[in-house]
PDB file of N, CA, C and O in Angstrom:
ATOM      1  N   MET A   1       0.800  -1.179   0.060  1.00  0.00           N
ATOM      2  CA  MET A   1      -0.038   0.007  -0.042  1.00  0.00           C
ATOM      3  C   MET A   1       0.920   1.211   0.008  1.00  0.00           C
ATOM      4  O   MET A   1       1.999   1.216   0.601  1.00  0.00           O
ATOM      5  N   GLN A   2       0.385   2.236  -0.693  1.00  0.00           N
ATOM      6  CA  GLN A   2       1.163   3.498  -0.704  1.00  0.00           C
ATOM      7  C   GLN A   2       0.074   4.651  -0.588  1.00  0.00           C
ATOM      8  O   GLN A   2      -1.070   4.536  -1.027  1.00  0.00           O
ATOM      9  N   ALA A   3       0.542   5.711   0.020  1.00  0.00           N
ATOM     10  CA  ALA A   3      -0.162   6.996   0.126  1.00  0.00           C
ATOM     11  C   ALA A   3       0.677   8.030  -0.668  1.00  0.00           C
ATOM     12  O   ALA A   3       1.799   8.336  -0.263  1.00  0.00           O
ATOM     13  N   LEU A   4       0.183   8.542  -1.728  1.00  0.00           N
ATOM     14  CA  LEU A   4       0.941   9.452  -2.501  1.00  0.00           C
ATOM     15  C   LEU A   4       0.243  10.853  -2.571  1.00  0.00           C
ATOM     16  O   LEU A   4      -0.968  10.993  -2.742  1.00  0.00           O
ATOM     17  N   PRO A   5       1.124  11.853  -2.425  1.00  0.00           N
ATOM     18  CA  PRO A   5       0.537  13.223  -2.403  1.00  0.00           C
ATOM     19  C   PRO A   5       0.002  13.628  -3.779  1.00  0.00           C
ATOM     20  O   PRO A   5       0.611  13.348  -4.811  1.00  0.00           O
ATOM     21  N   GLU A   6      -1.177  14.308  -3.760  1.00  0.00           N
ATOM     22  CA  GLU A   6      -1.822  14.878  -4.915  1.00  0.00           C
ATOM     23  C   GLU A   6      -1.993  16.277  -4.842  1.00  0.00           C
ATOM     24  O   GLU A   6      -1.852  16.833  -3.753  1.00  0.00           O
ATOM     25  N   ALA A   7      -2.297  16.963  -5.923  1.00  0.00           N
ATOM     26  CA  ALA A   7      -2.526  18.401  -5.933  1.00  0.00           C
ATOM     27  C   ALA A   7      -3.682  18.753  -4.961  1.00  0.00           C
ATOM     28  O   ALA A   7      -4.566  17.937  -4.700  1.00  0.00           O
ATOM     29  N   GLY A   8      -3.641  19.969  -4.448  1.00  0.00           N
ATOM     30  CA  GLY A   8      -4.742  20.417  -3.555  1.00  0.00           C
ATOM     31  C   GLY A   8      -4.742  19.819  -2.229  1.00  0.00           C
ATOM     32  O   GLY A   8      -5.779  19.872  -1.567  1.00  0.00           O
ATOM     33  N   GLY A   9      -3.658  19.235  -1.746  1.00  0.00           N
ATOM     34  CA  GLY A   9      -3.605  18.682  -0.446  1.00  0.00           C
ATOM     35  C   GLY A   9      -4.253  17.334  -0.299  1.00  0.00           C
ATOM     36  O   GLY A   9      -4.464  16.859   0.817  1.00  0.00           O
ATOM     37  N   ARG A  10      -4.588  16.680  -1.467  1.00  0.00           N
ATOM     38  CA  ARG A  10      -5.202  15.372  -1.409  1.00  0.00           C
ATOM     39  C   ARG A  10      -4.178  14.289  -1.472  1.00  0.00           C
ATOM     40  O   ARG A  10      -3.025  14.529  -1.830  1.00  0.00           O
ATOM     41  N   THR A  11      -4.585  13.103  -1.130  1.00  0.00           N
ATOM     42  CA  THR A  11      -3.711  11.980  -1.221  1.00  0.00           C
ATOM     43  C   THR A  11      -4.335  10.841  -1.930  1.00  0.00           C
ATOM     44  O   THR A  11      -5.518  10.572  -1.721  1.00  0.00           O
ATOM     45  N   ARG A  12      -3.560  10.105  -2.818  1.00  0.00           N
ATOM     46  CA  ARG A  12      -3.949   8.961  -3.620  1.00  0.00           C
ATOM     47  C   ARG A  12      -3.472   7.763  -2.896  1.00  0.00           C
ATOM     48  O   ARG A  12      -2.299   7.648  -2.542  1.00  0.00           O
ATOM     49  N   PHE A  13      -4.411   6.842  -2.670  1.00  0.00           N
ATOM     50  CA  PHE A  13      -4.177   5.565  -1.947  1.00  0.00           C
ATOM     51  C   PHE A  13      -3.936   4.470  -3.024  1.00  0.00           C
ATOM     52  O   PHE A  13      -4.831   4.219  -3.832  1.00  0.00           O
ATOM     53  N   VAL A  14      -2.846   3.869  -3.052  1.00  0.00           N
ATOM     54  CA  VAL A  14      -2.567   2.788  -4.110  1.00  0.00           C
ATOM     55  C   VAL A  14      -2.321   1.479  -3.368  1.00  0.00           C
ATOM     56  O   VAL A  14      -1.495   1.407  -2.457  1.00  0.00           O
ATOM     57  N   TRP A  15      -3.042   0.466  -3.769  1.00  0.00           N
ATOM     58  CA  TRP A  15      -3.008  -0.849  -3.146  1.00  0.00           C
ATOM     59  C   TRP A  15      -2.503  -1.796  -4.195  1.00  0.00           C
ATOM     60  O   TRP A  15      -3.283  -2.030  -5.118  1.00  0.00           O
ATOM     61  N   HIS A  16      -1.328  -2.378  -4.206  1.00  0.00           N
ATOM     62  CA  HIS A  16      -0.875  -3.390  -5.121  1.00  0.00           C
ATOM     63  C   HIS A  16      -1.039  -4.765  -4.539  1.00  0.00           C
ATOM     64  O   HIS A  16      -0.746  -4.944  -3.357  1.00  0.00           O
ATOM     65  N   THR A  17      -1.474  -5.722  -5.265  1.00  0.00           N
ATOM     66  CA  THR A  17      -1.717  -7.032  -4.802  1.00  0.00           C
ATOM     67  C   THR A  17      -1.139  -8.057  -5.901  1.00  0.00           C
ATOM     68  O   THR A  17      -1.655  -8.144  -7.015  1.00  0.00           O
ATOM     69  N   ASP A  18      -0.055  -8.807  -5.513  1.00  0.00           N
ATOM     70  CA  ASP A  18       0.400  -9.877  -6.347  1.00  0.00           C
ATOM     71  C   ASP A  18       0.115 -11.222  -5.726  1.00  0.00           C
ATOM     72  O   ASP A  18       0.426 -11.447  -4.556  1.00  0.00           O
ATOM     73  N   VAL A  19      -0.463 -12.099  -6.478  1.00  0.00           N
ATOM     74  CA  VAL A  19      -0.880 -13.335  -5.867  1.00  0.00           C
ATOM     75  C   VAL A  19      -0.467 -14.585  -6.652  1.00  0.00           C
ATOM     76  O   VAL A  19      -0.726 -14.669  -7.852  1.00  0.00           O
ATOM     77  N   LEU A  20       0.138 -15.508  -6.022  1.00  0.00           N
ATOM     78  CA  LEU A  20       0.465 -16.785  -6.552  1.00  0.00           C
ATOM     79  C   LEU A  20       0.012 -17.844  -5.599  1.00  0.00           C
ATOM     80  O   LEU A  20       0.178 -17.668  -4.392  1.00  0.00           O
ATOM     81  N   PRO A  21      -0.571 -18.976  -6.075  1.00  0.00           N
ATOM     82  CA  PRO A  21      -0.739 -19.315  -7.439  1.00  0.00           C
ATOM     83  C   PRO A  21      -1.995 -18.626  -8.102  1.00  0.00           C
ATOM     84  O   PRO A  21      -2.898 -18.148  -7.415  1.00  0.00           O
ATOM     85  N   ASP A  22      -1.993 -18.607  -9.375  1.00  0.00           N
ATOM     86  CA  ASP A  22      -3.027 -17.909 -10.130  1.00  0.00           C
ATOM     87  C   ASP A  22      -4.422 -18.266  -9.694  1.00  0.00           C
ATOM     88  O   ASP A  22      -5.329 -17.435  -9.751  1.00  0.00           O
ATOM     89  N   THR A  23      -4.609 -19.521  -9.248  1.00  0.00           N
ATOM     90  CA  THR A  23      -5.910 -19.926  -8.822  1.00  0.00           C
ATOM     91  C   THR A  23      -6.498 -19.152  -7.608  1.00  0.00           C
ATOM     92  O   THR A  23      -7.707 -19.147  -7.375  1.00  0.00           O
ATOM     93  N   LEU A  24      -5.628 -18.531  -6.887  1.00  0.00           N
ATOM     94  CA  LEU A  24      -6.055 -17.689  -5.785  1.00  0.00           C
ATOM     95  C   LEU A  24      -6.365 -16.237  -6.152  1.00  0.00           C
ATOM     96  O   LEU A  24      -6.848 -15.466  -5.323  1.00  0.00           O
ATOM     97  N   ALA A  25      -6.090 -15.889  -7.363  1.00  0.00           N
ATOM     98  CA  ALA A  25      -6.238 -14.451  -7.740  1.00  0.00           C
ATOM     99  C   ALA A  25      -7.728 -13.998  -7.655  1.00  0.00           C
ATOM    100  O   ALA A  25      -7.990 -12.909  -7.146  1.00  0.00           O
ATOM    101  N   ALA A  26      -8.659 -14.766  -8.117  1.00  0.00           N
ATOM    102  CA  ALA A  26     -10.080 -14.281  -8.087  1.00  0.00           C
ATOM    103  C   ALA A  26     -10.559 -14.090  -6.510  1.00  0.00           C
ATOM    104  O   ALA A  26     -11.100 -13.041  -6.162  1.00  0.00           O
ATOM    105  N   PRO A  27     -10.342 -15.082  -5.665  1.00  0.00           N
ATOM    106  CA  PRO A  27     -10.906 -14.852  -4.289  1.00  0.00           C
ATOM    107  C   PRO A  27     -10.146 -13.711  -3.596  1.00  0.00           C
ATOM    108  O   PRO A  27     -10.731 -12.969  -2.807  1.00  0.00           O
ATOM    109  N   ILE A  28      -8.846 -13.570  -3.888  1.00  0.00           N
ATOM    110  CA  ILE A  28      -8.115 -12.470  -3.224  1.00  0.00           C
ATOM    111  C   ILE A  28      -8.563 -11.159  -3.828  1.00  0.00           C
ATOM    112  O   ILE A  28      -8.660 -10.170  -3.100  1.00  0.00           O
ATOM    113  N   ALA A  29      -8.846 -11.093  -5.140  1.00  0.00           N
ATOM    114  CA  ALA A  29      -9.288  -9.834  -5.744  1.00  0.00           C
ATOM    115  C   ALA A  29     -10.650  -9.449  -5.125  1.00  0.00           C
ATOM    116  O   ALA A  29     -10.891  -8.267  -4.879  1.00  0.00           O
ATOM    117  N   GLU A  30     -11.478 -10.355  -4.889  1.00  0.00           N
ATOM    118  CA  GLU A  30     -12.752 -10.012  -4.119  1.00  0.00           C
ATOM    119  C   GLU A  30     -12.497  -9.444  -2.821  1.00  0.00           C
ATOM    120  O   GLU A  30     -13.135  -8.451  -2.472  1.00  0.00           O
ATOM    121  N   SER A  31     -11.645  -9.957  -2.078  1.00  0.00           N
ATOM    122  CA  SER A  31     -11.298  -9.445  -0.718  1.00  0.00           C
ATOM    123  C   SER A  31     -10.592  -8.039  -0.827  1.00  0.00           C
ATOM    124  O   SER A  31     -10.778  -7.185   0.040  1.00  0.00           O
ATOM    125  N   VAL A  32      -9.812  -7.834  -1.869  1.00  0.00           N
ATOM    126  CA  VAL A  32      -9.102  -6.519  -2.026  1.00  0.00           C
ATOM    127  C   VAL A  32     -10.207  -5.421  -2.377  1.00  0.00           C
ATOM    128  O   VAL A  32     -10.191  -4.299  -1.870  1.00  0.00           O
ATOM    129  N   GLU A  33     -11.124  -5.831  -3.251  1.00  0.00           N
ATOM    130  CA  GLU A  33     -12.150  -4.893  -3.654  1.00  0.00           C
ATOM    131  C   GLU A  33     -13.075  -4.490  -2.470  1.00  0.00           C
ATOM    132  O   GLU A  33     -13.462  -3.333  -2.309  1.00  0.00           O
ATOM    133  N   HIS A  34     -13.395  -5.503  -1.669  1.00  0.00           N
ATOM    134  CA  HIS A  34     -14.181  -5.186  -0.489  1.00  0.00           C
ATOM    135  C   HIS A  34     -13.347  -4.326   0.473  1.00  0.00           C
ATOM    136  O   HIS A  34     -13.828  -3.319   0.993  1.00  0.00           O
ATOM    137  N   GLY A  35     -12.153  -4.717   0.690  1.00  0.00           N
ATOM    138  CA  GLY A  35     -11.271  -3.855   1.555  1.00  0.00           C
ATOM    139  C   GLY A  35     -11.108  -2.390   1.093  1.00  0.00           C
ATOM    140  O   GLY A  35     -11.086  -1.450   1.887  1.00  0.00           O
ATOM    141  N   SER A  36     -10.996  -2.262  -0.250  1.00  0.00           N
ATOM    142  CA  SER A  36     -10.962  -0.907  -0.795  1.00  0.00           C
ATOM    143  C   SER A  36     -12.181  -0.080  -0.483  1.00  0.00           C
ATOM    144  O   SER A  36     -12.081   1.070  -0.058  1.00  0.00           O
ATOM    145  N   ALA A  37     -13.310  -0.665  -0.693  1.00  0.00           N
ATOM    146  CA  ALA A  37     -14.617  -0.036  -0.479  1.00  0.00           C
ATOM    147  C   ALA A  37     -14.780   0.353   1.004  1.00  0.00           C
ATOM    148  O   ALA A  37     -15.287   1.426   1.332  1.00  0.00           O
ATOM    149  N   VAL A  38     -14.347  -0.528   1.855  1.00  0.00           N
ATOM    150  CA  VAL A  38     -14.357  -0.165   3.280  1.00  0.00           C
ATOM    151  C   VAL A  38     -13.565   0.976   3.647  1.00  0.00           C
ATOM    152  O   VAL A  38     -14.030   1.865   4.361  1.00  0.00           O
ATOM    153  N   ILE A  39     -12.308   1.000   3.164  1.00  0.00           N
ATOM    154  CA  ILE A  39     -11.428   2.053   3.370  1.00  0.00           C
ATOM    155  C   ILE A  39     -11.953   3.329   2.842  1.00  0.00           C
ATOM    156  O   ILE A  39     -11.875   4.343   3.536  1.00  0.00           O
ATOM    157  N   ARG A  40     -12.480   3.354   1.669  1.00  0.00           N
ATOM    158  CA  ARG A  40     -13.013   4.598   0.998  1.00  0.00           C
ATOM    159  C   ARG A  40     -14.146   5.103   1.799  1.00  0.00           C
ATOM    160  O   ARG A  40     -14.210   6.305   2.057  1.00  0.00           O
ATOM    161  N   ARG A  41     -15.081   4.242   2.228  1.00  0.00           N
ATOM    162  CA  ARG A  41     -16.295   4.780   2.994  1.00  0.00           C
ATOM    163  C   ARG A  41     -15.766   5.296   4.333  1.00  0.00           C
ATOM    164  O   ARG A  41     -16.315   6.279   4.830  1.00  0.00           O
ATOM    165  N   ALA A  42     -14.790   4.735   4.922  1.00  0.00           N
ATOM    166  CA  ALA A  42     -14.346   5.272   6.237  1.00  0.00           C
ATOM    167  C   ALA A  42     -13.679   6.683   6.105  1.00  0.00           C
ATOM    168  O   ALA A  42     -13.849   7.580   6.931  1.00  0.00           O
ATOM    169  N   LEU A  43     -12.891   6.788   4.966  1.00  0.00           N
ATOM    170  CA  LEU A  43     -12.257   8.003   4.788  1.00  0.00           C
ATOM    171  C   LEU A  43     -13.218   9.134   4.369  1.00  0.00           C
ATOM    172  O   LEU A  43     -13.052  10.289   4.761  1.00  0.00           O
ATOM    173  N   GLU A  44     -14.219   8.764   3.566  1.00  0.00           N
ATOM    174  CA  GLU A  44     -15.248   9.740   3.153  1.00  0.00           C
ATOM    175  C   GLU A  44     -16.027  10.162   4.349  1.00  0.00           C
ATOM    176  O   GLU A  44     -16.391  11.335   4.432  1.00  0.00           O
ATOM    177  N   ALA A  45     -16.316   9.289   5.294  1.00  0.00           N
ATOM    178  CA  ALA A  45     -17.168   9.619   6.496  1.00  0.00           C
ATOM    179  C   ALA A  45     -16.306  10.546   7.385  1.00  0.00           C
ATOM    180  O   ALA A  45     -16.843  11.444   8.034  1.00  0.00           O
ATOM    181  N   ALA A  46     -15.008  10.340   7.418  1.00  0.00           N
ATOM    182  CA  ALA A  46     -14.163  11.138   8.270  1.00  0.00           C
ATOM    183  C   ALA A  46     -13.818  12.615   7.662  1.00  0.00           C
ATOM    184  O   ALA A  46     -13.393  13.527   8.371  1.00  0.00           O
ATOM    185  N   ALA A  47     -14.038  12.725   6.363  1.00  0.00           N
ATOM    186  CA  ALA A  47     -13.666  13.888   5.624  1.00  0.00           C
ATOM    187  C   ALA A  47     -14.625  15.037   6.103  1.00  0.00           C
ATOM    188  O   ALA A  47     -15.843  14.862   6.134  1.00  0.00           O
ATOM    189  N   PRO A  48     -14.030  16.222   6.475  1.00  0.00           N
ATOM    190  CA  PRO A  48     -14.801  17.357   6.899  1.00  0.00           C
ATOM    191  C   PRO A  48     -15.806  17.819   5.869  1.00  0.00           C
ATOM    192  O   PRO A  48     -16.908  18.222   6.244  1.00  0.00           O
ATOM    193  N   SER A  49     -15.450  17.778   4.473  1.00  0.00           N
ATOM    194  CA  SER A  49     -16.358  18.258   3.490  1.00  0.00           C
ATOM    195  C   SER A  49     -17.207  17.149   2.795  1.00  0.00           C
ATOM    196  O   SER A  49     -17.919  17.432   1.832  1.00  0.00           O
ATOM    197  N   GLY A  50     -17.123  15.894   3.290  1.00  0.00           N
ATOM    198  CA  GLY A  50     -17.945  14.832   2.692  1.00  0.00           C
ATOM    199  C   GLY A  50     -17.067  14.131   1.592  1.00  0.00           C
ATOM    200  O   GLY A  50     -15.863  14.367   1.485  1.00  0.00           O
ATOM    201  N   PRO A  51     -17.716  13.293   0.819  1.00  0.00           N
ATOM    202  CA  PRO A  51     -17.002  12.533  -0.191  1.00  0.00           C
ATOM    203  C   PRO A  51     -16.295  13.418  -1.205  1.00  0.00           C
ATOM    204  O   PRO A  51     -16.832  14.451  -1.606  1.00  0.00           O
ATOM    205  N   ALA A  52     -15.083  13.022  -1.629  1.00  0.00           N
ATOM    206  CA  ALA A  52     -14.324  13.652  -2.654  1.00  0.00           C
ATOM    207  C   ALA A  52     -14.747  13.197  -4.061  1.00  0.00           C
ATOM    208  O   ALA A  52     -15.037  12.009  -4.205  1.00  0.00           O
ATOM    209  N   PRO A  53     -14.806  13.983  -5.049  1.00  0.00           N
ATOM    210  CA  PRO A  53     -15.003  13.439  -6.346  1.00  0.00           C
ATOM    211  C   PRO A  53     -13.810  12.636  -6.835  1.00  0.00           C
ATOM    212  O   PRO A  53     -12.685  12.834  -6.374  1.00  0.00           O
ATOM    213  N   GLY A  54     -14.048  11.767  -7.730  1.00  0.00           N
ATOM    214  CA  GLY A  54     -12.967  10.975  -8.307  1.00  0.00           C
ATOM    215  C   GLY A  54     -13.267   9.533  -8.524  1.00  0.00           C
ATOM    216  O   GLY A  54     -14.304   9.024  -8.097  1.00  0.00           O
ATOM    217  N   PRO A  55     -12.349   8.866  -9.195  1.00  0.00           N
ATOM    218  CA  PRO A  55     -12.648   7.449  -9.499  1.00  0.00           C
ATOM    219  C   PRO A  55     -12.529   6.565  -8.258  1.00  0.00           C
ATOM    220  O   PRO A  55     -11.827   6.939  -7.319  1.00  0.00           O
ATOM    221  N   ALA A  56     -13.184   5.418  -8.224  1.00  0.00           N
ATOM    222  CA  ALA A  56     -13.118   4.522  -7.110  1.00  0.00           C
ATOM    223  C   ALA A  56     -11.779   3.866  -7.245  1.00  0.00           C
ATOM    224  O   ALA A  56     -11.162   3.826  -8.309  1.00  0.00           O
ATOM    225  N   ALA A  57     -11.343   3.336  -6.079  1.00  0.00           N
ATOM    226  CA  ALA A  57     -10.051   2.631  -5.962  1.00  0.00           C
ATOM    227  C   ALA A  57     -10.018   1.447  -6.960  1.00  0.00           C
ATOM    228  O   ALA A  57     -11.025   0.778  -7.192  1.00  0.00           O
ATOM    229  N   THR A  58      -8.841   1.222  -7.528  1.00  0.00           N
ATOM    230  CA  THR A  58      -8.692   0.058  -8.449  1.00  0.00           C
ATOM    231  C   THR A  58      -7.542  -0.827  -7.934  1.00  0.00           C
ATOM    232  O   THR A  58      -6.636  -0.394  -7.222  1.00  0.00           O
ATOM    233  N   GLY A  59      -7.648  -2.059  -8.338  1.00  0.00           N
ATOM    234  CA  GLY A  59      -6.577  -3.037  -7.875  1.00  0.00           C
ATOM    235  C   GLY A  59      -5.545  -3.243  -8.883  1.00  0.00           C
ATOM    236  O   GLY A  59      -4.607  -4.008  -8.659  1.00  0.00           O
TER     237      GLY A  59
END
């Protein structure tokens, strides 16, 4: 995971996931997507101005 500075005092959160064997990729991807959504909702709820515009997290 990385937190990278963005313009306007924002931060981009990047989550890299490498999985072996390949047969585990689908179930792990589902967990990563769920985790990303939970993190995003928590950050949006804590933001003083509400949800920030922008794309959803990607894996």
